[in-house]
C-alpha positions in Angstrom: -79.6 -56.5 -109.5 -80.8 -59.1 -111.9 -79.7 -57.0 -114.7 -76.3 -56.6 -113.2 -76.1 -60.4 -112.8 -76.9 -61.0 -116.4 -74.3 -58.5 -117.6 -71.8 -59.8 -115.0 -72.3 -63.3 -116.2 -71.6 -62.2 -119.8 -68.4 -60.5 -118.7 -67.2 -63.6 -116.9 -68.2 -65.7 -120.0 -66.2 -63.4 -122.3 -63.1 -63.7 -120.0 -63.3 -67.5 -120.0 -63.9 -67.8 -123.7 -61.1 -65.4 -124.5 -58.7 -67.9 -122.8 -60.5 -70.9 -124.3 -59.9 -69.6 -127.8 -56.4 -68.2 -127.1 -53.9 -69.3 -129.8 -50.1 -69.4 -129.1 -49.4 -68.6 -132.7 -51.6 -65.6 -133.6 -53.0 -65.0 -137.1 -52.0 -61.3 -137.0 -49.4 -62.0 -139.8 -46.4 -60.6 -138.0 -44.6 -63.8 -139.1 -45.0 -62.6 -142.7 -42.7 -59.6 -142.1 -38.9 -59.7 -141.8 -36.3 -57.2 -140.8 -33.0 -56.9 -142.6 -30.2 -57.6 -140.1 -27.4 -55.0 -139.7 -24.0 -56.5 -138.6 -22.4 -53.2 -137.5 -24.9 -51.2 -135.5 -22.3 -48.9 -134.0 -24.2 -48.3 -130.8 -24.9 -49.8 -127.3 -28.1 -51.1 -125.9 -28.0 -48.2 -123.5 -28.3 -45.8 -126.4 -31.8 -46.9 -127.2 -34.7 -44.7 -126.2 -38.2 -46.2 -126.1 -40.0 -42.9 -125.4 -43.0 -42.2 -127.6 -45.9 -39.8 -127.9 -49.6 -40.6 -128.0 -51.2 -37.3 -128.8 -50.3 -35.0 -125.8 -49.2 -37.9 -123.7 -45.6 -38.9 -123.3 -45.0 -42.6 -122.7 -41.7 -44.0 -121.4 -42.2 -47.2 -123.5 -44.3 -47.8 -126.6 -46.3 -50.6 -125.0 -49.6 -50.8 -123.2 -51.9 -53.2 -121.5 -55.0 -53.2 -123.7 -58.7 -53.2 -122.7 -59.9 -56.5 -121.3 -62.6 -56.6 -118.7 -64.6 -55.4 -115.7 -68.2 -55.6 -114.5 -68.2 -58.6 -112.2 -66.4 -59.6 -109.0 -64.2 -62.0 -110.9 -63.2 -59.4 -113.5 -62.7 -56.8 -110.8 -60.0 -58.9 -109.3 -58.4 -59.1 -112.8 -58.5 -55.4 -113.2 -56.8 -54.9 -109.8 -54.0 -57.1 -110.9 -53.7 -55.2 -114.2 -53.5 -51.9 -112.4 -50.6 -53.2 -110.3 -48.9 -54.6 -113.3 -49.2 -51.3 -115.1 -47.8 -49.4 -112.1 -44.8 -51.8 -111.9 -44.0 -51.7 -115.7 -44.7 -48.0 -116.4 -47.2 -49.0 -119.1 -50.6 -47.5 -119.7 -53.6 -49.7 -119.0 -57.0 -49.5 -120.7 -60.2 -50.4 -119.0 -62.7 -52.9 -120.5 -66.0 -51.4 -121.6 -67.5 -49.4 -118.8 -71.0 -49.4 -120.3 -72.3 -51.7 -117.5 -70.9 -49.3 -114.8 -72.7 -46.4 -116.4 -76.0 -48.2 -116.0 -75.5 -49.8 -112.6 -73.4 -48.3 -109.8 -72.8 -51.7 -108.3 -70.3 -52.4 -111.1 -68.3 -49.3 -110.7 -65.7 -50.7 -108.1 -64.8 -53.5 -110.6 -63.4 -50.7 -112.8 -62.1 -48.1 -110.3 -59.6 -50.7 -109.0 -57.6 -50.0 -112.1 -56.9 -46.4 -110.9 -56.7 -47.4 -107.2 -53.9 -49.8 -108.0 -52.2 -47.5 -110.5 -52.6 -44.0 -108.9 -49.8 -42.3 -110.8 -49.8 -44.1 -114.1 -51.8 -43.7 -117.3 -55.3 -45.2 -117.3 -57.6 -45.1 -120.3 -61.4 -45.2 -119.9 -63.5 -47.2 -122.4 -67.0 -47.0 -123.8 -68.7 -48.3 -126.9 -69.6 -46.1 -129.8 -73.1 -44.8 -129.6 -72.7 -43.3 -126.1 -73.4 -39.6 -125.5 -70.9 -36.9 -124.5 -72.2 -36.9 -121.0 -71.6 -40.7 -120.7 -68.1 -40.3 -122.2 -67.4 -37.7 -119.5 -68.8 -39.9 -116.8 -66.5 -42.8 -117.9 -63.5 -40.6 -117.8 -64.4 -39.2 -114.4 -65.0 -42.7 -113.0 -61.3 -43.6 -113.5 -59.7 -40.1 -113.4 -58.7 -41.3 -116.9 -55.9 -39.8 -119.0 -57.6 -40.7 -122.3 -60.8 -42.4 -123.5 -61.1 -45.3 -125.8 -64.3 -45.4 -127.9 -64.6 -48.9 -129.2 -66.3 -49.9 -132.5 -67.4 -53.5 -132.8 -70.0 -54.0 -135.5 -68.9 -57.6 -136.2 -69.1 -58.5 -132.5 -72.5 -56.9 -132.1 -74.0 -58.6 -135.1 -72.8 -62.1 -134.0 -73.7 -61.4 -130.3 -77.1 -62.9 -129.7 -78.2 -59.9 -127.7 -76.1 -57.4 -129.7 -77.1 -54.1 -131.4 -78.4 -54.0 -134.9 -78.2 -50.3 -135.7 -74.9 -48.6 -136.3 -75.0 -44.8 -136.8 -71.9 -43.8 -134.8 -69.8 -41.2 -136.7 -71.6 -38.1 -135.6 -71.5 -39.1 -131.9 -67.8 -40.0 -132.1 -67.1 -36.6 -133.6 -69.1 -34.9 -130.8 -67.2 -36.8 -128.1 -63.8 -35.9 -129.7 -64.8 -32.2 -129.8 -66.1 -32.1 -126.3 -63.7 -34.0 -124.1 -60.6 -32.5 -122.5 -58.6 -35.8 -122.7 -57.5 -37.6 -125.9 -60.1 -39.8 -127.6 -58.9 -43.0 -129.2 -61.3 -44.9 -131.5 -60.6 -48.6 -131.1 -61.6 -51.6 -133.2 -62.0 -54.8 -131.1 -60.4 -57.3 -133.4 -61.5 -56.9 -137.0 -59.0 -54.3 -138.2 -59.4 -51.0 -140.0 -59.3 -50.1 -143.6 -58.0 -46.8 -145.0 -61.6 -45.8 -145.9 -62.6 -46.2 -142.2 -59.6 -44.2 -141.1 -60.6 -41.4 -143.5 -64.1 -41.3 -142.1 -62.7 -41.0 -138.6 -60.3 -38.2 -139.6 -63.2 -36.3 -141.2 -65.0 -36.1 -137.8 -61.9 -34.9 -136.0 -60.4 -38.2 -134.7 -56.6 -38.1 -134.3 -55.9 -41.3 -132.4 -56.9 -44.8 -133.5 -56.4 -48.3 -132.2 -56.4 -50.6 -135.2 -57.5 -53.7 -133.2 -56.6 -56.1 -136.0 -57.6 -59.7 -136.6 -55.3 -62.2 -135.0 -55.8 -61.7 -131.3 -59.0 -62.2 -129.3 -61.7 -63.2 -131.8 -65.0 -61.8 -130.7 -66.8 -63.3 -133.7 -65.7 -66.7 -132.5 -66.5 -65.9 -128.9 -70.0 -64.6 -129.6 -70.8 -67.4 -132.0 -70.0 -69.9 -129.3 -72.6 -68.2 -127.2 -75.3 -68.7 -129.8 -77.5 -71.8 -129.3 -77.0 -73.0 -132.9 -73.4 -71.6 -133.4 -74.4 -71.0 -137.0 -72.1 -68.0 -137.7 -68.8 -69.8 -137.6 -68.1 -68.6 -141.2 -67.4 -65.1 -139.8 -64.5 -66.4 -137.6 -61.9 -65.1 -140.2 -63.7 -61.7 -140.8 -61.6 -58.5 -141.0 -58.1 -57.3 -141.7 -55.2 -58.7 -139.7 -53.1 -56.4 -137.5 -50.4 -56.2 -140.2 -52.9 -55.6 -143.0 -54.4 -52.8 -140.9 -51.0 -51.2 -140.4 -50.4 -51.4 -144.1 -53.7 -49.6 -144.6 -52.5 -46.7 -142.6 -49.8 -46.0 -145.2 -52.7 -44.7 -147.4 -54.6 -43.0 -144.6 -54.7 -39.5 -143.2 -52.2 -38.4 -140.6 -53.3 -40.3 -137.6 -51.5 -41.5 -134.5 -51.8 -45.3 -134.4 -52.0 -47.9 -131.7 -51.5 -51.4 -133.0 -53.2 -54.3 -131.2 -54.3 -57.8 -132.1 -52.3 -60.9 -131.6 -49.1 -59.3 -130.3 -47.3 -62.2 -128.6 -43.7 -61.1 -128.2 -41.4 -58.0 -128.5 -40.5 -58.9 -132.1 -44.2 -58.4 -133.1 -44.2 -55.1 -131.3 -41.0 -54.0 -133.1 -42.5 -54.8 -136.5 -45.7 -52.9 -135.7 -43.6 -49.8 -134.6 -41.6 -50.0 -137.7 -44.8 -49.9 -139.8 -45.8 -46.7 -138.1 -47.5 -47.5 -134.8 -46.7 -45.1 -131.9 -47.8 -47.6 -129.3 -48.4 -51.4 -129.4 -50.9 -53.0 -127.1 -51.6 -56.5 -125.8 -54.6 -58.0 -124.1 -54.9 -61.7 -124.9 -51.2 -62.5 -124.1 -51.3 -60.6 -120.8 -54.6 -62.4 -119.8 -53.2 -65.8 -120.8 -50.1 -65.2 -118.7 -52.2 -64.1 -115.7 -54.4 -67.2 -116.0 -51.6 -69.7 -116.6 -49.0 -68.2 -114.3 -49.4 -65.3 -111.8 -49.2 -61.5 -111.4 -45.4 -61.5 -110.7 -44.6 -63.6 -113.8 -46.8 -61.5 -116.0 -45.1 -58.3 -114.7 -41.7 -59.8 -115.5 -42.8 -60.8 -118.9 -43.8 -57.2 -119.8 -40.5 -55.9 -118.4 -38.7 -58.4 -120.6 -40.6 -57.2 -123.6 -39.2 -53.7 -123.0 -35.7 -55.2 -122.8 -36.4 -57.3 -125.9 -37.4 -54.2 -127.8 -34.1 -52.5 -127.0 -32.3 -55.7 -128.1 -34.1 -55.7 -131.5 -33.5 -52.0 -132.0 -29.8 -52.5 -131.3 -29.7 -55.3 -133.8 -31.0 -52.9 -136.4 -28.8 -50.0 -135.3 -31.8 -47.8 -134.4 -31.6 -45.5 -131.3 -35.2 -44.4 -131.3 -38.6 -45.1 -132.8 -38.2 -42.6 -135.6 -35.1 -44.5 -136.7 -36.9 -47.8 -136.4 -39.6 -46.6 -138.8 -36.9 -46.0 -141.4 -36.0 -49.7 -141.4 -37.1 -51.8 -144.4 -39.5 -54.6 -143.7 -39.6 -57.5 -146.2 -43.2 -58.6 -147.0 -44.4 -62.1 -147.8 -45.9 -62.7 -151.2 -49.3 -62.8 -149.5 -48.9 -59.3 -148.0 -47.4 -58.0 -151.3 -50.5 -59.2 -153.0 -52.7 -57.6 -150.4 -50.9 -54.2 -150.9 -51.2 -54.5 -154.7 -54.9 -55.3 -154.6 -55.6 -52.5 -152.1 -53.4 -49.9 -153.9 -51.2 -49.5 -150.9 -47.6 -48.4 -150.8 -45.1 -49.7 -148.2 
């Protein structure tokens, strides 16, 4: 029980610090992209389809509630709300890391409330890289999950006072992908992905990735705050932004992409979808809304995001996501320089 208490305290601490360091204007660089307005779209808003594919899964909208929390009574209450919001909006919802629940059964109910409150919707399980196939199957079974996220978080672990210091993950990721009957999504937790990483993942059979770019919840900042001396503040800006990570996918193997990290509004989501994402996820903005308002307001916000996406796509004369990907995005000089130095085409 003492071990659960220590882990539960850390989960509560993460939740509080995520809100403490929340920034209204994210550093994900979506503001450095511009669409070209089309004055004659020749279509109606009702012509827009938001349907998308995530591997074998068909989603009615290309938005999801990303992994946040679980593992303590407080975070269990948050997960119950997230499950209800997912059910009301038709969006998939991902669990926070279930590692604590795999070690201690007392934590299991703080995760299963996601499925209990979203019995017919899409729920994604979540474990850290380095877990076995048996543990991956247990995480999926715990939530009757439709997919599994396997998160990679080297930067977080290295800054975390009690974090791991050994990172040999690729073979185990490949084994999980090969063994599971549900789609496996490899997810960064806020430091982005480079095309070299994407190629490594593709080589072990990964087909779905969540880029988890810099600009949203900053776990280097959060974990450094938990250090007594707070001496690793210089890593607060580590990694590729969400937009830079999306640009990296232009040079990458054929992977299905979820874009997360600092998504604050439907225009951010539209830009990510135009850059090739199949789904766009948000965690920090959803959590911020829940803390500052309530469940009903947060549900309405996400429904308005769906309406907002249709509005933007109508402004561009695009009836579906395939057409949205054909739209030109204008890059800032900073992003142009990034692409040039990385040898990327956009």
